[in-house]
N, C-alpha and C positions, 0 to 999 in steps of 0.2 A: 107605714107601720103605725099601729096604735099603741097608746100607753096602756100598760098593764099594772095591776096592783097585786102585791104578794105579801104574805105575812111571814115573819121570821122569828124563830126562837133564839136567835143569837142575842148576846147581851146588847142592850139598847145603845151603849156607848160605842159599839162597833158598827152599828147600822148606818148604811148610806141611804138617806131618804130618797135620793134621786140618782138613777144610773142612766146617763144620757146614751151610753153605748147600746143598752137594751131597751130603753124607754120604759123603765120599770120604777115604780114607786114602792118602796119597802116600808112596812109598818110593823111594830112589835106585835107578836102573836096574842098577847094578853089584853089588848085594847078592847073595850066594849064597842058595840056598833056605833054609838054616838061619838065616842072619842076617835074611832077609826075614820069616820066621815070627816071630822074636824081636821085630823092630821092630813088626810089626802087632799082636802080642800086647801089647806095651807100650802102644800107643795105645789098644787096646780096654780094657786094665786101667784106664788113666786115665779112660776113659769109663764105667767101672763096668759093663762088659759081661762077665759071668762066662764064663770059658773052660774047656773040658774039657782034661784032660791030652793033650798031643800034637796038638791040633787048633785050628782057628780057626772061630768061629761069629759070626754077625751078632747084633744085638740081638733079632731075631725068632726066633733059634735055628737058622736055615739055615746050613749050612757055607759058609765063605768060601773062595774060590779065589784064589790068587795069579796075577797075569798072568805069562805066560812070555815071555821074550825068546829068539827062536830063535837057535841058534848058527849062525855063518856057515860055509858049506861052503868048503873050499879045493880048487880044481881044479888039479892039477899041470899045468904048462905054460901056464897062463893068464897073459896079459900085460895090463897096463894100456895102453890106447890113449893115445898122446901126440900 
């Protein structure tokens, strides 16, 4: 089973960065792409998973992908129903 990365909107103080039962790294939803890569690399380093320069790899050698949070579109003239 491979390592997965997920983003969470839970308060940062309650996040478990590594869940060994599910092999999941959890990062805060609001991190920029650069900060997210740094956070995931830190967890992988603690797990002794060698990382290539500028990338993220699972313990099996497969590249890891960070989950994206889509940006909200703003539509001019849109109103909230009340």
